Steps between C-alpha positions, in 0.01 A plus 500: 500500500226748591293412192548129554393501862212736431385246242525229765274695732239572233496148364498343841208716607303396191595133494544390859134525591412298192766243586385477861134462404544271200850349505482347847139393452598325175778331693249385761241397241758294315610352834862554413761625744614861484807545285786721605804618306808541721757742356826407667839325454715804423847344463697185577838635614388548860339236721293772668347619173433138415332448840227762443312271264491170694420698813188658353405174329522320836276762661245467222510122527443516876242777524323493162522139380191548279676758282665401173832683477703573189852641526610780267878507551784718381740208530493144632828395339806334654306220664238720665210367293588142589527596866158668495337208321643255753318687776193609299445226239171645374634853453422657163789719382425755230726459198457701183245747367218251446530364852492852639200596287309201634592598855374854442175362359443232762640635827286707733765684701867598473724490806832684475734297717747603764805699391731799546252735331200490270730299277248417228320834497470503120346154504246602763404796282470270200277257693269779609482660154434177314269323744341756731536234771623571853848456642682512832857562615663265750802572720704769324736780600409843363725804452378646169215748471440402139340171601234661721225530232533130419475414869194722534314285249582174682253314720766484769870573551706323764839652575776284642636776723344787693722762335344415163149516644568844646656616173186397313273681741705819493511499120131475436430127474125454539468125446209387722705231673862578592688322776814317602524166322807280550734420212373193319829319557411445869269220385742323265510132594727355234743228599787300358603299801717257307726773361515686830587192701764391251669841516490511879645150525775583252606798713445348845220739589260356759134592526452782749872547549579768244400856413462631145655830397459707182709799393408733217613830353318830524380468142442168326772475232262398222784541252647181648185298431538319167130505426465876554761613248509832681763769457716583798348780706812689603331702775351189660827313463685781676245507782528124543878518522488787746258328739568127476753487783281715724201276434669160512734547793217468758397170342856369529507608863170324567621182329818505706309552824258218425772250408721586799225529762256226399505153346328622183648509152414758234386448141567785255227480238352719224165661437592614149748360252766769562533435872714190502790722395414765760483239775842367406680833453350693788433226754665160453840608371546752783410277793766385750616144439337355812167656400523407132533135603138510619358706215365356174498712184238394249655542156190456284162666465190309602127515452243591761400142582850390601565826681180470701572139593844612620369797698248275675789286624700798630498672837434834331622752245657846493627729229427773249208343317123509548334199345707226653398637842138505376527135395645417841235678706228336292621173652575635848876528447661809664642755257683832530479767228762768425402777259611838363379801302554343160240237576128571490288532812424126488722438803256697716268200484722351773381780726144450378498134608657565840866426425646849550780355712614301198498791255827688457553823309859488376493874432475546878825413680315435824300234323812349347646456848189312612538224243758270660322487839169431325642214290667352807178522700314319223768231489528454877130498583321319217188444710446871551586574138244250374237632739551852363479367145182307579325822610594669174381199304161511674462865401595424140254211477222713648551763232521231232156374603357852491649583161376174351153569645499833316598330176225243556240776540603643164482161332161417657619147575 
């Protein structure tokens, strides 16, 4: 790692000036648009991970329409490629070694997309070694010191939460531009209205008259995901079993309060493909009969477009996940986040965008006790809830403009 990142620094120092002086001028002389390689699309088992890519693509489309973007994905299987192409019909998706080689030769800049870490660190190193061209990092969480040298060689690094930014500073990150930059998923604007409306009609859910709720376990049980083929992690399994009642009981209490004290229904829905089972076992099956009658359990997984169309028709969302709330707030829909130690610091972004009142630390019993009143307040006063969300959305969009302006400066558009 030390040798590799040292090589990045040396090569970047030697090549970047040449690229800046010649590469961009060639681009201008040829009157072609700048070309950018977006490294993103980490996995397809989680609608939040899926949402990173269309979110960043939407930002690029809005703020840098002159730029030609090519996507270098890890996976766009299971219908994700078709969903992306429906929204971005001109998107070039890298497939195979020859396609990647052409992208390395022809693209001017690499942007590492939003994610839980510097996910594609090895690919960033490879890009820098083989091309000497610049790169930037957009909307990540950071908790590993080993990534610091790679960040140092970037043109900019935007962290999706303030804890990550502080970690970088304290651990010697010297990148010239470091700041808070919202998770790319805030900008995702996918839609599948037909599917969403059909599901809502089937289950007698009326626009604006239901809340969404998501339960999860302390550790994602990847061993239950068919595509992962992962061995059971006994320690994580034990922790999940020990904490699932503690973590899910407050959600059941909130659901019960909403159903009995308002005219809203509740939709139990998943963010990853293991959560349908969690929602049924820990929420739906344990609800009182009168409450269960007004609760809908979604049995199947969905993609980000249908989920987003559903969230936009809801009165709000609460639960243990992060990216469904992000998708909601991106459209002005109120959303409450519950988190715990096993998760990264990503949840702190709720504090960073002014939604501290809707961030709950489930390792703090005082916070756990606050949840039901907060969900009820959201349900009973939708005008106030939407006003609070609108303020957060304005802050997010302001930072999106600033981060895209920084990218534009580095592309010389």
